[in-house]
Backbone as CSV, one residue per row, in Angstrom:
resi,resn,N_x,N_y,N_z,CA_x,CA_y,CA_z,C_x,C_y,C_z
1,MET,9.176,45.560,58.607,7.936,45.654,57.900,8.174,45.752,56.402
2,LYS,9.191,46.511,56.090,9.523,46.670,54.683,9.895,45.325,54.064
3,ASP,10.639,44.506,54.822,11.029,43.188,54.325,9.810,42.277,54.135
4,SER,8.866,42.319,55.057,7.682,41.470,54.938,6.812,41.905,53.750
5,THR,6.766,43.198,53.453,6.019,43.688,52.295,6.688,43.218,51.011
6,GLN,7.994,43.274,51.005,8.727,42.829,49.812,8.529,41.323,49.605
7,ILE,8.566,40.566,50.704,8.359,39.109,50.612,6.948,38.826,50.105
8,PHE,5.963,39.564,50.677,4.578,39.385,50.237,4.425,39.700,48.751
9,LEU,5.018,40.811,48.299,4.958,41.170,46.880,5.645,40.117,46.010
10,PHE,6.765,39.620,46.493,7.504,38.589,45.751,6.650,37.328,45.613
11,ILE,6.019,36.903,46.714,5.151,35.713,46.689,3.935,35.970,45.802
12,ALA,3.371,37.181,45.884,2.211,37.504,45.043,2.589,37.473,43.565
13,ILE,3.747,38.007,43.240,4.212,37.991,41.837,4.403,36.555,41.369
14,ILE,5.016,35.746,42.200,5.227,34.336,41.834,3.880,33.631,41.677
15,PHE,2.962,33.887,42.612,1.643,33.243,42.564,0.886,33.628,41.284
16,PHE,0.812,34.942,41.014,0.075,35.380,39.823,0.795,34.990,38.529
17,SER,2.106,34.943,38.574,2.867,34.465,37.411,2.554,32.994,37.153
18,GLY,2.491,32.229,38.249,2.150,30.808,38.131,0.769,30.624,37.533
19,ILE,-0.189,31.407,38.002,-1.552,31.332,37.459,-1.545,31.712,35.981
20,TYR,-0.833,32.784,35.643,-0.759,33.247,34.251,-0.152,32.166,33.356
21,PHE,0.983,31.601,33.792,1.642,30.581,32.981,0.812,29.303,32.904
22,THR,0.157,28.920,33.986,-0.695,27.725,33.974,-1.869,27.914,33.025
23,THR,-2.491,29.102,33.092,-3.611,29.405,32.203,-3.165,29.353,30.744
24,ASN,-2.024,29.961,30.449,-1.503,29.926,29.074,-1.131,28.514,28.651
25,LEU,-0.554,27.750,29.580,-0.185,26.366,29.279,-1.424,25.552,28.926
26,ILE,-2.488,25.714,29.700,-3.745,24.991,29.430,-4.305,25.426,28.075
27,ARG,-4.275,26.718,27.804,-4.771,27.227,26.528,-3.959,26.637,25.362
28,TYR,-2.630,26.616,25.537,-1.782,26.066,24.470,-1.981,24.561,24.309
29,GLU,-2.175,23.853,25.414,-2.442,22.413,25.325,-3.753,22.151,24.590
30,ASN,-4.762,22.951,24.871,-6.039,22.814,24.166,-5.869,23.116,22.683
31,LYS,-5.061,24.119,22.384,-4.804,24.466,20.983,-4.049,23.337,20.283
32,ILE,-3.082,22.753,20.987,-2.327,21.625,20.429,-3.257,20.439,20.166
33,GLU,-4.135,20.134,21.128,-5.090,19.041,20.933,-5.997,19.311,19.737
34,SER,-6.420,20.540,19.604,-7.262,20.914,18.465,-6.509,20.748,17.152
35,LEU,-5.256,21.171,17.141,-4.440,21.022,15.927,-4.144,19.549,15.634
36,GLU,-3.923,18.758,16.681,-3.698,17.321,16.481,-4.925,16.666,15.867
37,GLU,-6.114,17.080,16.300,-7.361,16.548,15.732,-7.478,16.932,14.264
38,ILE,-7.128,18.166,13.948,-7.152,18.617,12.545,-6.159,17.811,11.726
39,ILE,-4.964,17.579,12.265,-3.944,16.785,11.564,-4.461,15.365,11.336
40,TYR,-5.100,14.776,12.359,-5.639,13.427,12.219,-6.704,13.377,11.122
41,GLN,-7.612,14.347,11.134,-8.659,14.391,10.114,-8.050,14.577,8.727
42,ASP,-7.042,15.435,8.639,-6.377,15.648,7.354,-5.645,14.389,6.891
43,SER,-5.038,13.659,7.830,-4.339,12.431,7.431,-5.344,11.389,6.945
44,CYS,-6.527,11.352,7.563,-7.582,10.446,7.082,-8.015,10.844,5.672
45,LEU,-8.141,12.137,5.447,-8.501,12.629,4.123,-7.407,12.280,3.111
46,VAL,-6.146,12.460,3.509,-5.023,12.123,2.622,-5.052,10.636,2.288
47,ASP,-5.267,9.782,3.301,-5.353,8.339,3.051,-6.489,8.018,2.092
48,SER,-7.623,8.661,2.291,-8.763,8.447,1.412,-8.436,8.891,-0.017
49,LEU,-7.799,10.039,-0.136,-7.426,10.533,-1.469,-6.372,9.640,-2.120
50,ARG,-5.438,9.128,-1.310,-4.444,8.191,-1.858,-5.132,6.961,-2.429
51,HIS,-6.099,6.448,-1.674,-6.841,5.277,-2.146,-7.571,5.612,-3.452
52,GLU,-8.170,6.785,-3.505,-8.875,7.217,-4.717,-7.901,7.338,-5.891
53,ILE,-6.725,7.917,-5.632,-5.701,8.055,-6.673,-5.246,6.679,-7.134
54,ASP,-4.996,5.766,-6.177,-4.594,4.407,-6.538,-5.652,3.745,-7.415
55,THR,-6.923,3.955,-7.063,-8.009,3.372,-7.847,-8.023,3.954,-9.255
56,LEU,-7.882,5.272,-9.348,-7.862,5.910,-10.669,-6.650,5.460,-11.483
57,MET,-5.498,5.364,-10.817,-4.300,4.894,-11.526,-4.487,3.449,-11.969
58,TRP,-5.139,2.657,-11.102,-5.395,1.270,-11.468,-6.311,1.207,-12.681
59,GLU,-7.359,2.042,-12.684,-8.260,2.049,-13.831,-7.520,2.455,-15.104
60,GLN,-6.649,3.454,-14.997,-5.850,3.859,-16.158,-4.914,2.737,-16.580
61,GLU,-4.283,2.123,-15.588,-3.376,1.011,-15.868,-4.136,-0.134,-16.534
62,MET,-5.335,-0.413,-16.025,-6.140,-1.479,-16.617,-6.495,-1.128,-18.059
63,TRP,-6.822,0.133,-18.306,-7.139,0.569,-19.661,-5.932,0.374,-20.574
64,ASP,-4.763,0.857,-20.121,-3.531,0.697,-20.896,-3.192,-0.777,-21.072
65,TYR,-3.331,-1.536,-19.985,-3.002,-2.946,-20.018,-3.933,-3.691,-20.969
66,ASN,-5.203,-3.314,-20.958,-6.179,-3.947,-21.841,-5.832,-3.672,-23.304
67,ILE,-5.437,-2.444,-23.607,-5.075,-2.097,-24.978,-3.849,-2.893,-25.418
68,ILE,-2.862,-2.990,-24.531,-1.611,-3.652,-24.886,-1.767,-5.171,-24.925
69,ASN,-2.377,-5.746,-23.895,-2.363,-7.196,-23.737,-3.718,-7.881,-23.854
70,ASN,-4.789,-7.114,-23.780,-6.129,-7.675,-23.823,-6.326,-8.777,-22.781
71,THR,-5.742,-8.595,-21.586,-5.875,-9.599,-20.523,-6.459,-9.003,-19.248
72,THR,-7.172,-7.906,-19.360,-7.730,-7.254,-18.178,-8.635,-8.201,-17.405
73,HIS,-9.444,-8.938,-18.107,-10.370,-9.844,-17.439,-9.603,-10.901,-16.641
74,LEU,-8.527,-11.424,-17.205,-7.701,-12.400,-16.506,-7.078,-11.776,-15.260
75,LEU,-6.524,-10.591,-15.395,-5.912,-9.914,-14.260,-6.941,-9.670,-13.159
76,SER,-8.131,-9.263,-13.533,-9.197,-9.063,-12.544,-9.549,-10.370,-11.845
77,ALA,-9.584,-11.464,-12.597,-9.882,-12.774,-12.006,-8.787,-13.181,-11.025
78,ILE,-7.535,-12.955,-11.397,-6.419,-13.304,-10.508,-6.482,-12.446,-9.241
79,MET,-6.768,-11.159,-9.406,-6.887,-10.286,-8.230,-8.014,-10.754,-7.318
80,PHE,-9.104,-11.203,-7.916,-10.225,-11.680,-7.106,-9.822,-12.924,-6.320
81,ILE,-9.154,-13.860,-6.977,-8.730,-15.093,-6.307,-7.691,-14.780,-5.234
82,GLU,-6.754,-13.904,-5.537,-5.668,-13.599,-4.596,-6.150,-12.828,-3.378
83,SER,-7.014,-11.819,-3.585,-7.301,-10.901,-2.476,-8.744,-10.407,-2.408
84,SER,-9.618,-10.951,-3.230,-10.977,-10.409,-3.374,-10.917,-8.932,-3.756
85,ASN,-9.922,-8.597,-4.572,-9.687,-7.225,-5.068,-9.367,-6.228,-3.953
86,ASN,-8.785,-6.708,-2.880,-8.480,-5.856,-1.730,-7.015,-5.422,-1.779
87,ASP,-6.788,-4.122,-1.970,-5.427,-3.586,-2.012,-4.718,-3.706,-0.667
88,LEU,-5.480,-3.849,0.404,-4.896,-3.914,1.744,-4.811,-5.341,2.281
89,ALA,-5.021,-6.330,1.412,-4.965,-7.728,1.845,-3.546,-8.079,2.278
90,TYR,-3.468,-8.882,3.347,-2.155,-9.302,3.858,-2.251,-10.718,4.379
91,ASN,-1.377,-11.581,3.886,-1.294,-12.951,4.363,0.004,-13.051,5.155
92,ALA,-0.116,-13.054,6.474,1.050,-13.036,7.351,1.887,-14.306,7.208
93,ASN,1.248,-15.440,6.916,1.992,-16.698,6.796,3.006,-16.671,5.653
94,GLU,2.668,-15.973,4.578,3.548,-15.917,3.409,4.139,-14.532,3.201
95,ASP,3.772,-13.570,4.033,4.123,-12.162,3.841,3.739,-11.742,2.426
96,ALA,2.526,-12.147,2.033,1.977,-11.786,0.722,1.097,-10.557,0.909
97,VAL,1.289,-9.582,0.026,0.731,-8.254,0.242,-0.028,-7.756,-0.974
98,GLY,-1.118,-7.034,-0.724,-1.817,-6.291,-1.761,-2.782,-7.108,-2.590
99,CYS,-3.281,-6.469,-3.632,-4.328,-7.063,-4.470,-3.858,-8.309,-5.210
100,LEU,-2.561,-8.399,-5.498,-2.028,-9.575,-6.193,-1.235,-10.485,-5.256
101,GLN,-1.285,-10.191,-3.945,-0.605,-11.006,-2.935,0.854,-11.286,-3.326
102,ILE,1.587,-10.215,-3.532,2.983,-10.303,-3.952,3.872,-10.524,-2.738
103,ARG,4.741,-11.520,-2.848,5.711,-11.804,-1.787,7.020,-11.092,-2.107
104,LYS,7.874,-11.001,-1.102,9.156,-10.301,-1.283,10.004,-10.939,-2.376
105,CYS,9.947,-12.264,-2.498,10.754,-12.938,-3.517,10.322,-12.523,-4.928
106,MET,9.038,-12.178,-5.103,8.563,-11.705,-6.404,9.148,-10.326,-6.711
107,VAL,9.159,-9.456,-5.706,9.753,-8.124,-5.895,11.225,-8.285,-6.250
108,ASP,11.910,-9.167,-5.546,13.331,-9.420,-5.830,13.517,-9.937,-7.254
109,ASP,12.641,-10.847,-7.689,12.733,-11.401,-9.043,12.494,-10.315,-10.090
110,VAL,11.478,-9.494,-9.882,11.176,-8.415,-10.832,12.339,-7.427,-10.886
111,ASN,12.918,-7.096,-9.741,14.076,-6.186,-9.737,15.283,-6.810,-10.429
112,ARG,15.441,-8.126,-10.282,16.520,-8.827,-10.992,16.293,-8.746,-12.504
113,ILE,15.043,-8.917,-12.913,14.689,-8.807,-14.341,15.011,-7.407,-14.849
114,LEU,14.619,-6.395,-14.101,14.882,-5.004,-14.506,16.383,-4.743,-14.597
115,LYS,17.138,-5.287,-13.651,18.601,-5.119,-13.669,19.196,-5.798,-14.892
116,ARG,18.723,-7.011,-15.200,19.209,-7.727,-16.392,18.937,-6.952,-17.675
117,LYS,17.801,-6.267,-17.690,17.438,-5.475,-18.866,18.117,-4.109,-18.857
118,LYS,18.965,-3.902,-17.833,19.704,-2.640,-17.682,18.775,-1.432,-17.559
119,LEU,17.666,-1.641,-16.861,16.730,-0.556,-16.592,16.981,-0.012,-15.190
120,ILE,16.742,1.250,-15.004,16.986,1.906,-13.719,15.873,1.624,-12.724
121,LYS,14.667,1.480,-13.211,13.491,1.317,-12.339,13.665,0.123,-11.406
122,ARG,13.261,0.313,-10.141,13.241,-0.757,-9.147,11.989,-0.601,-8.304
123,PHE,11.556,-1.708,-7.742,10.395,-1.724,-6.864,10.842,-1.983,-5.432
124,THR,10.066,-1.474,-4.487,10.321,-1.727,-3.078,9.258,-2.690,-2.564
125,TYR,9.497,-3.233,-1.395,8.510,-4.126,-0.799,7.213,-3.373,-0.491
126,THR,7.325,-2.102,-0.197,6.143,-1.276,0.078,5.275,-1.116,-1.172
127,ASP,5.887,-1.173,-2.352,5.138,-1.019,-3.608,4.080,-2.106,-3.781
128,ARG,4.216,-3.209,-3.079,3.239,-4.297,-3.193,1.842,-3.856,-2.752
129,TRP,1.771,-2.821,-1.917,0.484,-2.328,-1.422,-0.233,-1.473,-2.458
130,LEU,0.474,-1.017,-3.475,-0.098,-0.118,-4.477,-0.529,-0.913,-5.696
131,ARG,-1.787,-0.816,-6.042,-2.351,-1.599,-7.138,-1.612,-1.366,-8.450
132,HIS,-1.386,-0.116,-8.805,-0.761,0.151,-10.102,0.667,-0.394,-10.156
133,LYS,1.380,-0.369,-9.046,2.745,-0.917,-9.051,2.712,-2.443,-9.040
134,SER,1.726,-3.009,-8.378,1.562,-4.471,-8.406,1.283,-4.933,-9.833
135,ILE,0.447,-4.193,-10.540,0.139,-4.531,-11.937,1.392,-4.398,-12.808
136,GLN,2.193,-3.378,-12.551,3.440,-3.223,-13.310,4.357,-4.425,-13.077
137,MET,4.479,-4.868,-11.814,5.314,-6.034,-11.520,4.758,-7.279,-12.210
138,PHE,3.444,-7.426,-12.169,2.775,-8.549,-12.834,3.113,-8.549,-14.326
139,ASP,3.010,-7.384,-14.944,3.271,-7.240,-16.372,4.730,-7.571,-16.706
140,ILE,5.659,-7.041,-15.928,7.090,-7.311,-16.148,7.367,-8.797,-16.034
141,TYR,6.804,-9.412,-15.005,6.988,-10.844,-14.759,6.463,-11.671,-15.931
142,CYS,5.230,-11.393,-16.362,4.610,-12.176,-17.445,5.357,-12.008,-18.761
143,LYS,5.760,-10.783,-19.059,6.491,-10.546,-20.315,7.859,-11.224,-20.306
144,TYR,8.556,-11.131,-19.181,9.897,-11.691,-19.100,9.874,-13.209,-19.291
145,TYR,8.920,-13.855,-18.660,8.838,-15.316,-18.758,8.009,-15.774,-19.955
146,LYS,7.633,-14.824,-20.811,6.900,-15.107,-22.053,5.648,-15.947,-21.785
147,LEU,4.868,-15.486,-20.832,3.616,-16.165,-20.486,2.527,-15.579,-21.375
148,ASN,1.899,-16.421,-22.158,0.945,-15.924,-23.151,-0.501,-16.313,-22.885
149,THR,-0.735,-17.561,-22.551,-2.112,-17.996,-22.361,-2.575,-17.680,-20.938
150,ALA,-3.872,-17.655,-20.766,-4.439,-17.392,-19.444,-3.979,-18.450,-18.443
151,GLU,-3.918,-19.693,-18.882,-3.483,-20.761,-17.985,-2.015,-20.599,-17.607
152,GLU,-1.154,-20.310,-18.587,0.275,-20.094,-18.289,0.459,-18.943,-17.297
153,ILE,-0.212,-17.842,-17.573,-0.086,-16.673,-16.707,-0.545,-17.011,-15.294
154,SER,-1.693,-17.646,-15.177,-2.253,-17.966,-13.860,-1.375,-18.937,-13.087
155,ARG,-1.028,-20.032,-13.725,-0.272,-21.071,-13.018,1.141,-20.610,-12.671
156,CYS,1.759,-19.824,-13.537,3.104,-19.322,-13.240,3.068,-18.181,-12.233
157,TRP,1.976,-17.422,-12.189,1.836,-16.409,-11.148,1.739,-17.095,-9.786
158,ASN,1.051,-18.218,-9.762,0.856,-18.950,-8.515,2.071,-19.795,-8.137
159,GLY,2.725,-20.379,-9.114,3.778,-21.359,-8.809,5.169,-20.995,-9.277
160,GLY,5.361,-19.769,-9.716,6.689,-19.368,-10.178,6.877,-19.669,-11.652
161,PRO,8.035,-19.354,-12.189,8.291,-19.505,-13.631,8.044,-20.918,-14.162
162,LYS,8.171,-21.917,-13.303,7.937,-23.301,-13.723,6.578,-23.808,-13.241
163,GLY,5.659,-22.882,-13.043,4.331,-23.220,-12.529,3.562,-24.193,-13.401
164,MET,3.795,-24.174,-14.702,3.099,-25.102,-15.608,3.519,-26.548,-15.347
165,GLN,4.691,-26.735,-14.782,5.186,-28.091,-14.499,4.767,-28.570,-13.112
166,ASN,4.176,-27.702,-12.345,3.806,-28.015,-10.973,2.312,-28.348,-10.908
167,GLU,2.003,-29.575,-10.562,0.606,-30.018,-10.489,-0.190,-29.248,-9.436
168,MET,0.493,-28.682,-8.446,-0.186,-27.935,-7.383,-0.872,-26.683,-7.927
169,THR,-0.440,-26.208,-9.092,-1.024,-24.980,-9.641,-2.289,-25.237,-10.454
170,VAL,-2.612,-26.494,-10.683,-3.825,-26.827,-11.451,-5.072,-26.338,-10.704
171,GLY,-5.101,-26.538,-9.405,-6.240,-26.083,-8.604,-6.392,-24.569,-8.644
172,TYR,-5.269,-23.875,-8.643,-5.307,-22.414,-8.740,-5.889,-22.002,-10.085
173,TRP,-5.431,-22.659,-11.147,-5.957,-22.359,-12.481,-7.458,-22.618,-12.540
174,THR,-7.919,-23.679,-11.888,-9.347,-23.987,-11.856,-10.125,-22.843,-11.201
175,LYS,-9.584,-22.322,-10.096,-10.241,-21.185,-9.428,-10.287,-19.961,-10.339
176,VAL,-9.147,-19.646,-10.977,-9.090,-18.460,-11.844,-10.016,-18.632,-13.036
177,SER,-9.953,-19.801,-13.678,-10.758,-20.005,-14.884,-12.253,-19.968,-14.580
178,SER,-12.615,-20.305,-13.343,-14.041,-20.240,-12.975,-14.537,-18.803,-12.952
179,LYS,-13.627,-17.853,-12.815,-13.998,-16.426,-12.814,-13.930,-15.823,-14.222
180,LEU,-13.461,-16.590,-15.186,-13.361,-16.120,-16.571,-14.535,-16.641,-17.382
181,ASP,-14.893,-15.909,-18.401,-15.949,-16.364,-19.310,-15.301,-17.059,-20.493
182,ILE,-14.712,-18.226,-20.242,-14.054,-18.958,-21.338,-14.711,-20.289,-21.559
């Protein structure tokens, strides 16, 4: 009898322990789900704030760029033609990314320019998604190749450093110039 009582107590302890641990497990799983939802909401907020920061940085960059080069209107026209001003634009056929539809070869060219100038700064392929960094690459590219007129800048942005010699870039220039008040 003593053995059966001990067995019963042992089974009861295991049973109630199982219930206790299951109840706690469910409570912790619910808490984890709640925390995951909070993390998701916070990540959405962070993404929204990043976009806001990018926009503010772009506005500052445009202000600085306008003071230095007085080509803000041209840059806005090119962004409109390239991506309809969409920082998240992506052309899978060309792997062109961001508001200026920058391809990897452009990032490589800009980094080569920076290396030639013995500057430490480098861009990553991910930087193409950020408006202010895309504008910086655009600026480095235009200055290095000494692009001065709106047509030179547009056609060489579209067709590379020798874009002025490429008849295929004339149509691109026509699109850009239609967005300019010239």
